[in-house]
BATI-172402 format. One line per field, with one value per residue: residue in one letter; x, y, z of N, C-alpha, C in turn; residue number from 1. Coordinates in Angstrom, 3 decimals, always signed. Layout:
REM BATI-172402
residuo <- (a/...)
n_X <- (X/...)
n_Y <- (Y/...)
n_Z <- (Z/...)
ca_X <- (X/...)
ca_Y <- (Y/...)
ca_Z <- (Z/...)
c_X <- (X/...)
c_Y <- (Y/...)
c_Z <- (Z/...)
num <- (NUM/...)
***
This chain:
REM BATI-172402
residuo <- (m/a/w/d/e/w/e/q/i/k/a/g/a/a/g/q/q/p/a/a/m/q/l/n/h/v/p/v/e/p/d/a/g/p/s/q/v/t/g/g/l/k/s/s/q/k/a/w/n/t/a/g/e/g/v/g/s/l/r/g/t/i/g/t/a/l/t/k/l/e/d/g/q/a/g/l/g/g/t/t/g/c/l/t/a/a/a/q/k/d/v/y/d/s/w/k/k/y/a/e/n/v/s/k/r/c/g/s/l/q/g/i/l/q/q/v/g/r/d/v/l/t/t/d/d/a/v/k/d/e/m/d/r/l/n/k/q/y/a/d/t/d/a/v/g/g/q/s/k/g/r)
n_X <- (+0.863/+0.737/+2.495/+1.040/-1.482/-1.932/-1.585/-4.113/-6.057/-5.699/-6.002/-8.735/-9.709/-9.197/-10.698/-13.111/-14.496/-15.699/-13.334/-12.287/-10.773/-8.393/-7.538/-5.005/-5.142/-7.801/-10.626/-12.665/-15.997/-18.894/-21.576/-24.043/-23.872/-22.418/-19.195/-16.465/-14.075/-14.412/-16.920/-19.104/-18.856/-18.809/-17.389/-16.873/-15.885/-16.790/-17.498/-14.953/-13.602/-15.167/-14.727/-12.040/-12.095/-13.729/-11.802/-9.612/-10.931/-10.567/-8.265/-8.445/-9.969/-8.025/-6.166/-7.493/-7.681/-4.991/-4.285/-5.728/-4.539/-1.973/-2.715/-3.336/-1.108/+0.068/+1.706/+2.836/+5.675/+8.967/+10.553/+12.318/+13.445/+10.891/+9.257/+6.765/+6.004/+7.929/+7.362/+4.762/+5.129/+6.787/+4.665/+2.851/+4.719/+4.812/+2.288/+1.678/+3.230/+2.319/-0.411/+0.088/+1.446/-0.808/-2.279/-0.878/-0.926/-3.620/-3.857/-2.113/-3.521/-5.853/-5.037/-4.222/-6.816/-8.170/-6.596/-7.157/-9.653/-9.452/-7.656/-7.870/-5.698/-4.339/-4.081/-5.352/-3.330/-1.651/-3.035/-3.034/-0.327/+0.631/-1.295/+0.234/+2.744/+2.042/+0.937/+3.288/+5.142/+3.728/+3.445/+2.315/+3.671/+5.002/+2.838/+3.106/+5.201/+5.719/+4.812/+2.229/+2.441/+0.693/-0.856)
n_Y <- (-1.095/+2.133/+4.817/+7.404/+6.663/+5.280/+7.439/+8.668/+6.990/+7.101/+9.815/+10.087/+8.294/+9.610/+11.921/+10.826/+10.112/+7.847/+5.550/+5.167/+2.256/+0.987/-1.857/-3.796/-2.097/-1.989/-0.499/+1.507/+0.761/+2.241/+1.930/-0.711/-2.133/-4.093/-5.514/-3.391/-4.324/-7.209/-7.179/-8.167/-11.118/-14.508/-16.835/-20.322/-22.602/-25.318/-25.644/-25.285/-27.476/-29.730/-29.453/-29.970/-32.556/-33.901/-33.628/-35.097/-37.674/-38.487/-39.776/-42.325/-43.458/-43.347/-44.761/-47.442/-47.599/-47.887/-50.196/-52.057/-51.236/-52.314/-55.145/-55.777/-55.968/-58.310/-61.361/-60.551/-61.008/-61.108/-58.606/-58.739/-59.073/-58.633/-56.491/-54.980/-55.779/-54.440/-51.700/-51.566/-52.220/-49.715/-47.759/-48.494/-47.923/-45.142/-44.157/-45.098/-43.834/-41.263/-41.385/-41.843/-39.377/-37.615/-38.480/-37.794/-34.874/-34.318/-34.840/-33.138/-30.665/-31.108/-30.784/-27.829/-26.774/-27.607/-26.274/-23.618/-23.343/-23.743/-21.723/-19.459/-18.964/-16.747/-14.578/-13.630/-13.671/-15.240/-17.799/-17.984/-18.143/-20.738/-22.234/-21.806/-22.794/-25.615/-26.209/-25.729/-27.672/-30.209/-29.975/-30.848/-32.847/-32.089/-32.805/-35.992/-35.614/-33.137/-29.464/-28.082/-26.332/-23.864/-25.527)
n_Z <- (+0.147/-0.658/+0.718/+0.752/+0.464/+3.013/+4.694/+4.058/+4.908/+7.556/+8.217/+7.503/+9.440/+11.824/+11.471/+11.696/+9.449/+7.163/+5.863/+2.714/+1.100/-1.390/-2.567/-4.124/-6.383/-7.303/-8.407/-6.187/-5.542/-5.485/-6.107/-6.644/-8.969/-11.514/-11.243/-12.036/-12.572/-13.170/-14.798/-14.280/-14.540/-13.451/-11.384/-10.932/-8.594/-8.777/-11.409/-12.598/-11.585/-12.555/-15.168/-15.367/-14.406/-16.458/-18.437/-17.492/-17.248/-19.928/-19.851/-19.013/-21.159/-23.119/-22.242/-22.395/-25.062/-25.743/-24.389/-26.251/-28.502/-28.071/-27.657/-30.201/-31.401/-30.656/-31.177/-33.563/-33.943/-35.158/-36.921/-38.615/-42.006/-43.235/-44.636/-44.272/-41.935/-40.272/-41.067/-39.985/-37.122/-36.586/-37.100/-35.125/-32.846/-33.030/-32.804/-30.384/-28.633/-29.106/-28.241/-25.480/-24.895/-25.293/-23.200/-21.095/-21.625/-21.117/-18.275/-17.342/-18.081/-16.742/-13.979/-14.134/-14.904/-12.436/-10.630/-11.163/-10.560/-7.863/-6.771/-8.363/-9.909/-9.941/-12.286/-15.491/-17.352/-15.996/-16.219/-19.088/-19.545/-18.388/-20.121/-22.565/-22.138/-21.560/-24.102/-25.465/-24.384/-25.393/-27.989/-31.206/-33.718/-37.204/-39.894/-41.875/-44.763/-44.744/-44.623/-46.315/-49.389/-50.105/-51.680)
ca_X <- (-0.083/+1.379/+2.427/+0.071/-2.812/-1.889/-2.124/-5.490/-6.802/-5.348/-6.791/-10.228/-10.273/-8.969/-11.929/-14.353/-15.021/-15.496/-12.347/-12.022/-9.364/-8.353/-6.642/-4.466/-5.580/-9.189/-11.494/-13.752/-17.335/-19.857/-22.884/-24.447/-23.802/-21.401/-17.922/-15.803/-13.014/-15.064/-17.982/-20.282/-18.328/-18.755/-16.607/-17.650/-14.986/-17.328/-17.400/-13.585/-13.465/-16.116/-14.148/-10.862/-12.439/-14.072/-10.496/-8.848/-11.422/-10.227/-6.929/-8.892/-10.263/-6.899/-5.570/-8.332/-7.295/-3.504/-4.223/-6.428/-3.442/-1.081/-3.221/-3.295/+0.421/+0.367/+1.789/+3.494/+6.844/+10.103/+10.189/+13.662/+13.098/+9.495/+9.195/+5.533/+5.994/+8.913/+6.569/+3.836/+5.781/+7.157/+3.428/+2.466/+5.372/+4.432/+1.001/+1.703/+3.925/+1.413/-1.554/+0.844/+1.513/-1.996/-2.928/-0.073/-1.440/-4.841/-3.447/-1.544/-4.596/-6.673/-4.426/-4.466/-8.110/-8.647/-6.038/-7.662/-10.901/-9.172/-7.241/-8.204/-4.500/-4.123/-4.691/-5.656/-2.097/-0.887/-3.467/-2.530/+1.259/+0.296/-1.728/+1.112/+3.620/+1.314/+1.132/+4.701/+5.469/+3.173/+3.369/+2.218/+4.844/+4.334/+2.290/+4.205/+5.258/+5.776/+3.700/+1.934/+3.020/-0.314/-1.668)
ca_Y <- (+0.062/+3.557/+5.548/+8.440/+6.004/+4.915/+8.767/+9.255/+6.486/+7.589/+11.141/+9.677/+7.680/+10.628/+12.874/+9.870/+9.871/+6.524/+5.294/+4.092/+1.763/+0.299/-3.056/-4.209/-1.178/-2.357/+0.543/+1.498/+0.827/+2.680/+1.410/-2.152/-2.742/-5.106/-5.034/-2.666/-5.479/-8.529/-7.037/-9.059/-12.412/-14.987/-17.993/-21.395/-23.744/-26.711/-25.615/-25.602/-29.103/-30.663/-29.319/-30.729/-34.113/-34.387/-33.816/-35.992/-38.927/-38.933/-40.554/-43.750/-43.987/-43.451/-46.126/-48.553/-47.794/-48.348/-51.523/-52.520/-51.196/-53.312/-56.499/-55.865/-56.053/-59.720/-62.333/-60.016/-61.760/-60.376/-57.741/-58.950/-59.644/-58.283/-54.689/-54.715/-55.793/-53.519/-50.595/-51.754/-51.707/-48.176/-47.090/-48.847/-47.244/-43.811/-44.103/-45.308/-42.524/-40.226/-41.580/-41.639/-37.774/-36.927/-38.867/-36.857/-33.758/-34.358/-34.810/-31.744/-29.726/-31.189/-29.927/-26.283/-26.361/-27.631/-25.303/-22.117/-23.338/-23.774/-20.455/-18.579/-18.962/-15.449/-13.675/-14.258/-13.833/-16.560/-18.959/-18.063/-18.655/-22.040/-23.019/-21.757/-23.889/-26.803/-26.261/-26.053/-29.055/-31.147/-29.573/-31.796/-32.891/-31.841/-33.990/-36.559/-35.242/-31.770/-28.493/-27.906/-24.806/-23.140/-26.301)
ca_Z <- (+0.093/-0.906/+1.803/+0.899/+0.739/+4.378/+5.337/+3.597/+5.682/+8.921/+8.193/+7.595/+10.644/+12.861/+11.211/+12.038/+8.107/+6.440/+4.974/+1.403/+0.833/-2.471/-2.552/-5.484/-7.560/-7.767/-8.082/-5.177/-6.288/-4.619/-6.650/-6.406/-10.087/-11.762/-10.836/-13.228/-12.881/-13.846/-15.817/-13.635/-14.473/-12.106/-11.601/-9.908/-8.402/-9.206/-12.935/-13.084/-11.237/-13.421/-16.495/-14.937/-14.265/-17.671/-19.269/-16.587/-17.671/-21.056/-19.737/-19.052/-22.461/-23.826/-21.607/-22.956/-26.555/-25.792/-24.234/-27.406/-29.739/-27.646/-28.000/-31.609/-31.802/-30.046/-32.215/-34.584/-34.227/-35.639/-38.245/-39.649/-43.288/-43.604/-44.638/-43.657/-40.291/-39.712/-41.070/-39.147/-35.786/-36.552/-37.086/-33.660/-31.975/-33.055/-32.250/-28.739/-27.990/-29.434/-27.195/-24.284/-24.766/-25.103/-21.939/-20.112/-21.709/-20.334/-16.941/-17.059/-18.287/-15.482/-13.111/-14.558/-14.422/-11.124/-10.038/-11.477/-9.534/-6.408/-6.133/-9.427/-10.528/-9.873/-13.337/-16.790/-17.961/-15.296/-16.788/-20.434/-19.468/-18.048/-21.324/-23.488/-21.627/-22.025/-25.778/-25.995/-24.157/-25.965/-29.423/-32.275/-34.780/-38.576/-40.765/-42.807/-46.063/-44.703/-44.788/-47.927/-49.833/-50.870/-52.706)
c_X <- (+1.057/+1.310/+1.367/-1.449/-3.171/-2.490/-3.334/-6.269/-6.759/-6.059/-8.169/-10.727/-10.323/-10.362/-13.188/-15.001/-14.843/-14.344/-12.372/-10.819/-9.502/-7.126/-6.332/-5.080/-6.885/-10.082/-12.515/-15.228/-18.512/-21.300/-22.792/-24.202/-22.562/-20.177/-17.239/-14.535/-13.475/-16.106/-19.008/-19.875/-18.303/-17.987/-17.053/-16.363/-15.438/-17.288/-16.005/-13.308/-14.186/-15.380/-12.789/-11.186/-12.807/-12.805/-9.837/-9.611/-11.025/-8.745/-7.357/-9.383/-8.878/-6.213/-6.216/-7.814/-5.593/-3.585/-4.871/-5.257/-2.425/-1.376/-3.175/-1.846/+0.806/+0.562/+2.470/+4.897/+7.857/+9.780/+11.282/+13.129/+11.918/+9.274/+7.988/+5.419/+6.821/+8.088/+5.401/+4.090/+6.296/+5.605/+3.026/+3.351/+5.073/+3.263/+0.833/+2.342/+2.889/+0.344/-0.976/+0.959/+0.294/-2.829/-2.001/-0.674/-2.736/-4.636/-2.985/-2.668/-5.489/-6.134/-4.364/-5.866/-8.583/-7.917/-6.499/-9.088/-10.509/-8.672/-7.216/-6.862/-4.149/-4.442/-4.773/-4.447/-1.553/-1.586/-3.143/-1.048/+1.217/-0.144/-0.641/+2.307/+3.264/+1.571/+2.535/+5.151/+5.095/+2.788/+3.306/+3.378/+4.061/+4.032/+3.392/+3.941/+5.541/+4.727/+3.490/+2.140/+1.973/-1.077/-3.107)
c_Y <- (+1.216/+4.152/+6.787/+7.918/+5.744/+6.376/+9.172/+8.386/+6.652/+8.774/+10.872/+9.147/+8.761/+11.737/+12.131/+9.878/+8.358/+6.542/+4.670/+3.743/+0.899/-0.740/-3.480/-3.296/-1.411/-1.015/+0.442/+1.468/+1.253/+2.188/-0.186/-2.847/-3.602/-4.560/-4.422/-3.627/-6.538/-8.487/-7.786/-10.654/-13.234/-16.359/-19.054/-22.501/-25.138/-26.758/-26.004/-27.018/-30.002/-30.515/-29.988/-32.191/-34.752/-34.482/-34.891/-37.632/-39.528/-40.101/-42.128/-44.236/-44.181/-44.557/-47.399/-48.656/-48.080/-49.792/-52.438/-52.516/-52.317/-54.827/-56.828/-56.199/-57.589/-60.631/-61.769/-60.842/-60.713/-59.384/-57.728/-59.716/-59.356/-56.860/-54.280/-54.683/-54.742/-52.076/-50.502/-51.436/-50.436/-47.464/-47.175/-47.957/-45.706/-43.354/-44.321/-44.368/-41.498/-40.105/-41.369/-39.979/-37.091/-37.490/-37.967/-35.189/-33.465/-34.210/-33.487/-30.624/-29.674/-30.435/-28.692/-25.956/-26.558/-26.532/-23.819/-22.120/-23.135/-22.408/-19.428/-18.242/-17.445/-14.431/-14.315/-14.541/-15.208/-17.930/-19.051/-18.663/-20.083/-22.714/-22.870/-22.842/-25.245/-27.106/-26.414/-27.517/-30.298/-30.747/-30.659/-31.682/-32.384/-32.954/-34.485/-36.185/-33.570/-30.817/-28.284/-26.451/-24.206/-24.156/-26.469)
c_Z <- (+0.108/+0.488/+1.958/+1.029/+2.085/+5.106/+5.112/+4.696/+7.123/+9.223/+8.233/+8.915/+11.740/+12.503/+11.457/+10.579/+7.832/+5.675/+3.802/+1.155/-0.470/-2.448/-3.793/-6.687/-7.845/-7.514/-6.863/-5.851/-5.417/-4.627/-6.357/-7.751/-10.307/-11.695/-12.454/-13.759/-13.619/-14.843/-15.159/-13.973/-13.326/-12.369/-10.452/-9.860/-8.827/-10.658/-13.352/-12.873/-12.167/-14.956/-16.486/-14.974/-15.682/-18.516/-18.657/-17.029/-19.034/-20.890/-19.759/-20.207/-23.231/-23.418/-22.073/-24.278/-26.568/-25.571/-25.562/-28.434/-29.245/-27.883/-29.513/-32.109/-31.340/-31.183/-33.582/-35.045/-34.726/-36.709/-39.168/-40.783/-43.790/-43.477/-44.199/-42.356/-39.743/-39.852/-40.113/-37.587/-35.595/-36.396/-35.502/-32.417/-31.921/-32.526/-30.755/-28.092/-28.052/-28.358/-25.857/-23.958/-24.530/-23.927/-20.870/-20.331/-21.021/-19.052/-16.583/-17.139/-17.291/-14.404/-13.138/-14.235/-13.023/-10.116/-10.140/-10.796/-8.397/-5.926/-7.252/-10.085/-10.975/-11.041/-14.622/-17.621/-17.315/-15.929/-18.228/-20.439/-19.346/-19.315/-22.316/-23.163/-21.829/-23.443/-26.047/-25.792/-24.784/-27.386/-30.368/-33.249/-36.287/-39.137/-41.479/-44.218/-46.005/-44.733/-46.275/-48.149/-50.755/-51.828/-52.219)
num <- (1/2/3/4/5/6/7/8/9/10/11/12/13/14/15/16/17/18/19/20/21/22/23/24/25/26/27/28/29/30/31/32/33/34/35/36/37/38/39/40/41/42/43/44/45/46/47/48/49/50/51/52/53/54/55/56/57/58/59/60/61/62/63/64/65/66/67/68/69/70/71/72/73/74/75/76/77/78/79/80/81/82/83/84/85/86/87/88/89/90/91/92/93/94/95/96/97/98/99/100/101/102/103/104/105/106/107/108/109/110/111/112/113/114/115/116/117/118/119/120/121/122/123/124/125/126/127/128/129/130/131/132/133/134/135/136/137/138/139/140/141/142/143/144/145/146/147/148/149/150/151)
***
């Protein structure tokens, strides 16, 4: 709190006038209308938690898909001397890694959503920074064949 603001509070208290205090530079609002800061937007911890749980539940579905993918690999045998089997194993390894990363991304996103609901993650900028970090960490690879060049 700035020194002059403290002095104003003390002067108001000494003069028996109601002291108006401003915390974190949020404007004092004498009327009962919507907040100038939030514009009337309300947030619910339950809604954030529900969204987090929804994203987190995708991990179970992905786990089931990974199990089925692995079951489909059973009996493939060695890939030496068989180009098709070698190619199929490469595709399997690629999709397995991709699905595992999607599952991890869902877990991370679940944590962010629940943290936002729990302590409102400070500011919109802090939420954006967390989402940008998540997008960078789990960035998708370019499509096979490279980027299209205006075709």
